[in-house]
C-alpha positions as CSV (number, residue, x, y, z in Angstrom):
1,X,-0.3,0.0,-0.2
2,X,2.9,2.0,0.9
3,X,4.7,4.1,-2.0
4,X,7.5,1.9,-3.6
5,X,9.9,2.1,-6.2
6,X,8.4,0.1,-8.5
7,X,5.1,1.8,-8.7
8,X,6.9,4.6,-9.3
9,X,8.8,3.3,-12.4
10,X,5.4,1.9,-13.5
11,X,4.1,5.4,-14.3
12,X,6.4,6.0,-16.2
13,X,5.3,3.5,-18.6
14,X,2.1,4.1,-21.5
15,X,-0.7,5.0,-19.8
16,X,-2.7,3.6,-23.0
17,X,-4.3,0.8,-21.0
18,X,-5.3,2.6,-17.9
19,X,-2.5,0.6,-16.0
20,X,-0.6,3.8,-15.0
21,X,-3.9,5.5,-13.7
22,X,-4.4,2.3,-11.9
23,X,-1.2,2.6,-10.1
24,X,-1.3,6.5,-9.6
25,X,-4.8,5.2,-7.5
26,X,-2.9,3.1,-5.6
27,X,-1.0,6.1,-4.4
28,X,-3.6,8.2,-3.4
29,X,-4.6,6.3,-0.3
30,X,-6.4,7.7,2.4
31,X,-6.7,6.7,6.0
32,X,-9.6,4.1,5.7
33,X,-7.0,2.6,3.0
34,X,-4.1,3.0,5.3
35,X,-5.9,1.2,8.2
36,X,-7.0,-1.8,6.0
37,X,-3.2,-2.3,4.6
38,X,-2.3,-2.3,8.3
39,X,-4.4,-5.0,8.9
40,X,-3.8,-7.4,6.3
41,X,-0.7,-6.5,7.2
42,X,-1.1,-7.7,10.6
43,X,-2.8,-10.7,9.8
44,X,0.2,-12.1,7.7
45,X,2.4,-11.3,10.5
46,X,0.7,-13.4,12.9
47,X,0.4,-16.6,10.0
48,X,3.9,-16.1,10.1
49,X,4.1,-16.0,14.5
50,X,1.6,-19.2,14.5
51,X,3.6,-21.3,11.6
52,X,6.7,-20.7,14.0
53,X,4.9,-21.2,16.9
54,X,2.5,-24.2,15.7
55,X,6.5,-26.4,14.4
56,X,7.1,-26.0,17.8
57,X,4.0,-25.7,20.1
58,X,3.1,-29.4,18.1
59,X,6.6,-31.2,18.3
60,X,7.1,-30.4,22.1
61,X,4.0,-32.4,23.7
62,X,4.3,-34.8,21.0
63,X,8.0,-35.8,21.4
64,X,7.2,-35.9,25.0
65,X,3.6,-37.6,25.1
66,X,3.2,-39.7,22.3
67,X,4.1,-43.5,22.0
68,X,7.4,-43.7,19.7
69,X,7.1,-45.5,16.1
70,X,11.1,-47.6,16.5
71,X,13.6,-46.1,14.1
72,X,13.2,-49.1,11.5
73,X,9.9,-48.2,11.1
74,X,10.4,-44.3,10.2
75,X,13.7,-44.7,8.7
76,X,13.9,-48.2,6.4
77,X,10.3,-49.9,6.3
78,X,8.6,-48.8,3.4
79,X,4.7,-49.8,2.3
80,X,3.5,-49.1,-1.0
81,X,-0.6,-49.6,-0.3
82,X,-1.6,-48.3,-3.5
83,X,-1.2,-51.2,-6.3
84,X,2.1,-49.8,-7.1
85,X,5.7,-51.3,-6.4
86,X,7.9,-49.4,-3.6
87,X,10.0,-47.8,-7.3
88,X,7.2,-46.4,-9.4
89,X,5.2,-45.6,-6.3
90,X,8.1,-43.4,-4.6
91,X,8.1,-41.6,-8.1
92,X,4.8,-41.2,-8.4
93,X,4.1,-40.4,-4.8
94,X,6.4,-36.7,-5.4
95,X,3.5,-35.5,-7.4
96,X,1.6,-35.3,-4.0
97,X,4.3,-32.6,-3.0
98,X,3.7,-30.2,-5.5
99,X,0.6,-29.3,-3.6
100,X,2.4,-28.6,-1.1
101,X,4.1,-25.9,-3.0
102,X,1.5,-24.2,-4.4
103,X,1.0,-20.5,-3.0
104,X,5.0,-20.4,-2.6
105,X,5.1,-17.5,-5.4
106,X,2.1,-15.3,-4.2
107,X,4.0,-12.5,-4.0
108,X,4.8,-11.9,-7.5
109,X,0.7,-11.6,-8.0
110,X,0.8,-8.1,-5.3
111,X,4.0,-7.3,-5.9
112,X,2.8,-4.0,-7.7
113,X,2.2,-3.1,-3.4
114,X,5.4,-4.2,-2.4
115,X,7.8,-2.2,-1.0
116,X,11.1,-2.4,-2.8
117,X,9.7,-5.5,-5.1
118,X,13.0,-6.3,-7.1
119,X,14.8,-7.3,-4.5
120,X,12.0,-8.3,-1.7
121,X,9.8,-10.0,-3.6
122,X,12.4,-12.6,-4.8
123,X,14.5,-12.6,-1.6
124,X,11.2,-13.6,0.1
125,X,10.1,-16.2,-2.1
126,X,13.6,-18.3,-1.9
127,X,13.8,-18.0,1.8
128,X,10.2,-18.8,2.5
129,X,10.9,-22.0,1.0
130,X,13.9,-23.0,2.9
131,X,12.4,-21.9,6.0
132,X,9.7,-24.0,5.5
133,X,11.5,-27.4,4.0
134,X,13.8,-27.3,6.9
135,X,10.9,-27.4,9.3
136,X,8.7,-29.5,7.0
137,X,10.9,-32.4,7.2
138,X,11.2,-31.7,11.3
139,X,8.0,-31.9,11.5
140,X,7.3,-34.7,8.8
141,X,10.1,-37.1,11.4
142,X,8.6,-36.2,14.5
143,X,4.8,-37.3,12.9
144,X,6.3,-40.3,11.8
145,X,7.8,-41.4,15.3
146,X,4.4,-40.4,17.3
147,X,1.4,-41.3,14.5
148,X,1.0,-44.7,15.6
149,X,0.4,-48.3,13.7
150,X,0.4,-47.1,9.7
151,X,-2.7,-49.1,9.5
152,X,-4.4,-47.2,11.4
153,X,-3.0,-44.1,9.8
154,X,-4.2,-45.9,6.1
155,X,-7.6,-46.2,7.0
156,X,-8.3,-43.0,8.8
157,X,-9.9,-39.9,6.3
158,X,-7.8,-37.0,8.7
159,X,-4.6,-38.9,9.7
160,X,-3.5,-35.8,11.2
161,X,-6.0,-35.8,14.5
162,X,-4.2,-39.2,15.1
163,X,-1.6,-38.0,16.1
164,X,-3.0,-34.9,18.0
165,X,-5.4,-38.2,20.3
166,X,-2.2,-39.6,20.5
167,X,-0.9,-37.7,22.9
168,X,-3.6,-38.5,25.3
169,X,-4.8,-35.5,26.2
170,X,-8.3,-34.3,24.6
171,X,-7.9,-31.0,25.8
172,X,-4.4,-30.6,23.8
173,X,-6.1,-32.8,21.4
174,X,-8.4,-29.7,20.7
175,X,-5.5,-26.8,21.2
176,X,-3.9,-28.7,18.3
177,X,-6.7,-28.9,16.2
178,X,-7.4,-25.1,16.5
179,X,-4.3,-24.2,15.6
180,X,-4.0,-26.3,12.7
181,X,-7.4,-24.4,11.7
182,X,-6.1,-20.9,12.3
183,X,-3.2,-21.5,10.5
184,X,-5.2,-23.1,7.6
185,X,-7.4,-20.2,7.5
186,X,-5.3,-17.4,7.8
187,X,-3.4,-19.1,4.7
188,X,-6.9,-19.1,2.8
189,X,-7.2,-15.2,3.4
190,X,-3.7,-14.6,1.6
191,X,-4.5,-17.2,-1.1
192,X,-7.7,-15.2,-1.4
193,X,-6.0,-11.6,-2.1
194,X,-3.5,-13.4,-4.1
195,X,-5.9,-14.9,-7.0
196,X,-8.4,-12.1,-6.5
197,X,-5.6,-9.6,-7.8
198,X,-4.2,-11.9,-10.3
199,X,-8.0,-12.4,-11.8
200,X,-8.7,-8.7,-11.5
201,X,-5.3,-7.9,-13.3
202,X,-6.3,-10.8,-16.0
203,X,-9.6,-9.1,-16.1
204,X,-8.2,-5.3,-16.4
205,X,-6.5,-6.3,-19.9
206,X,-9.7,-8.1,-20.9
207,X,-8.4,-11.8,-20.5
208,X,-11.2,-13.4,-19.1
209,X,-15.3,-13.7,-19.7
210,X,-16.8,-10.8,-17.7
211,X,-14.2,-8.5,-17.5
212,X,-16.4,-5.3,-17.2
213,X,-17.2,-6.6,-13.8
214,X,-14.0,-8.5,-12.8
215,X,-11.8,-5.4,-13.3
216,X,-13.7,-3.1,-11.0
217,X,-11.9,-1.7,-8.8
218,X,-12.9,-0.5,-5.6
219,X,-11.7,3.5,-5.5
220,X,-12.8,3.8,-2.0
221,X,-11.2,0.8,-0.5
222,X,-9.0,0.1,-3.4
223,X,-9.8,-3.6,-3.2
224,X,-11.2,-5.9,-6.3
225,X,-14.2,-6.9,-4.7
226,X,-15.9,-8.5,-7.7
227,X,-12.6,-10.3,-8.0
228,X,-12.9,-11.7,-4.4
229,X,-16.7,-12.3,-5.0
230,X,-15.6,-14.7,-8.6
231,X,-13.1,-16.4,-6.6
232,X,-14.5,-17.5,-3.5
233,X,-17.4,-18.6,-5.8
234,X,-14.8,-20.7,-7.6
235,X,-14.1,-22.0,-4.5
236,X,-17.9,-22.5,-3.4
237,X,-18.6,-24.5,-7.1
238,X,-15.1,-26.7,-6.8
239,X,-16.6,-28.1,-2.7
240,X,-20.0,-28.6,-4.7
241,X,-18.5,-30.6,-7.2
242,X,-16.5,-32.9,-4.1
243,X,-19.8,-33.4,-2.7
244,X,-21.1,-35.2,-6.1
245,X,-17.8,-36.5,-7.2
246,X,-13.8,-36.7,-5.6
247,X,-13.0,-38.4,-8.7
248,X,-13.7,-35.4,-10.8
249,X,-12.6,-33.2,-8.0
250,X,-9.1,-34.4,-8.1
251,X,-9.3,-34.7,-11.8
252,X,-10.0,-31.0,-12.6
253,X,-8.1,-29.6,-9.2
254,X,-5.3,-31.6,-11.4
255,X,-5.9,-29.2,-13.9
256,X,-3.8,-26.4,-11.5
257,X,-0.6,-28.3,-11.0
258,X,-0.4,-29.3,-14.9
259,X,-1.4,-25.4,-15.4
260,X,1.8,-24.6,-12.9
261,X,4.2,-26.4,-13.7
262,X,3.8,-25.8,-17.3
263,X,4.5,-21.9,-17.1
264,X,7.4,-23.1,-14.4
265,X,8.9,-24.9,-17.8
266,X,8.6,-22.3,-19.5
267,X,9.7,-19.5,-17.6
268,X,12.9,-21.2,-16.3
269,X,13.1,-22.5,-20.0
270,X,13.7,-19.3,-21.5
271,X,16.4,-18.8,-18.5
272,X,18.0,-21.9,-19.1
273,X,18.2,-21.2,-22.8
274,X,20.0,-18.4,-22.7
275,X,22.5,-19.0,-20.0
276,X,23.5,-22.1,-22.3
277,X,24.0,-20.2,-25.1
278,X,25.6,-17.5,-22.8
279,X,23.9,-14.5,-23.9
280,X,23.7,-12.0,-21.2
281,X,20.9,-11.6,-18.8
282,X,18.8,-9.0,-18.1
283,X,19.9,-7.0,-14.3
284,X,18.7,-8.3,-11.4
285,X,19.2,-7.0,-8.3
286,X,18.6,-10.5,-6.5
287,X,20.4,-13.2,-8.3
288,X,22.0,-16.9,-7.8
289,X,24.6,-15.6,-8.6
290,X,27.1,-18.9,-10.2
291,X,24.6,-21.2,-9.0
292,X,22.3,-20.1,-11.2
293,X,22.4,-22.6,-13.8
294,X,23.0,-25.7,-12.2
295,X,19.6,-24.9,-10.4
296,X,17.7,-23.4,-13.5
297,X,18.5,-27.0,-14.9
298,X,17.5,-29.0,-12.6
299,X,14.4,-27.6,-11.8
300,X,13.5,-27.2,-15.9
301,X,14.8,-31.1,-15.4
302,X,12.6,-31.8,-12.5
303,X,9.5,-29.9,-13.3
304,X,9.4,-32.2,-17.0
305,X,9.9,-35.1,-14.8
306,X,7.1,-34.0,-12.3
307,X,4.9,-33.0,-15.1
308,X,4.6,-36.5,-17.1
309,X,4.3,-38.4,-14.0
310,X,1.2,-36.5,-13.4
311,X,0.0,-36.9,-16.5
312,X,0.3,-40.6,-15.8
313,X,-1.2,-40.6,-12.9
314,X,-3.7,-39.2,-14.3
């Protein structure tokens, strides 16, 4: 919401599509708009603090109170209950991990409103991913030790509840479930804000049906309410599809993963090709440096592998 260099630079561009006017309007914010920006920022900060608290607030009681599985069961013993042999099951199961990464680029879609975006946005994407991977591995190991017999987990529709119930305290189990709910709620709020901004941007460029309505910006609050309503309606429709057929829901949602990996491959592939040819890249304030070529190459081929496996499984 605050003034930033990125927005200032955008103002120097062409206004033929109303882009410059939209950006300038973001700068003319009254008290209500600033207060709203503080509220959204406070929710994001609260979610970050909850994430940090959750990792240690769930790990500590689980390690102390839950009965433990053996190290052999956690690190050595493998089972494939989906009809695949161990090798293909291991490869196919990686596709599911993609869902954990959905939204890792969310900050890009609201970069117009991020101060010093050319430096802050890539830095946030990189370090938030590293932070969540490291703590996610720790939480995963703790969960495998404390979740109980594998057959109970496989037959349960909500395995994480088994982990909380294994603490032996109904009150603590309720608190841990509540913390998880608050984390999911905070994540959904920020995801809805990002999706709505992206839908509004597409509609502003007349790229969606009903762009005139979806691309309307509330000048009082500087929020695309119509895009928020549109995204919310889409979520409700998807939820209703799941009530009728879980298979149909999973097939539809799979399209988002295919689209995600395809666009990643396209953008990473262009950068990798320029690096491969030795062509200079545009100046960037934040860069992967000398590791960029190896990281881009690995990301490109791994994305292609996951995309192929996802199509095969679908």
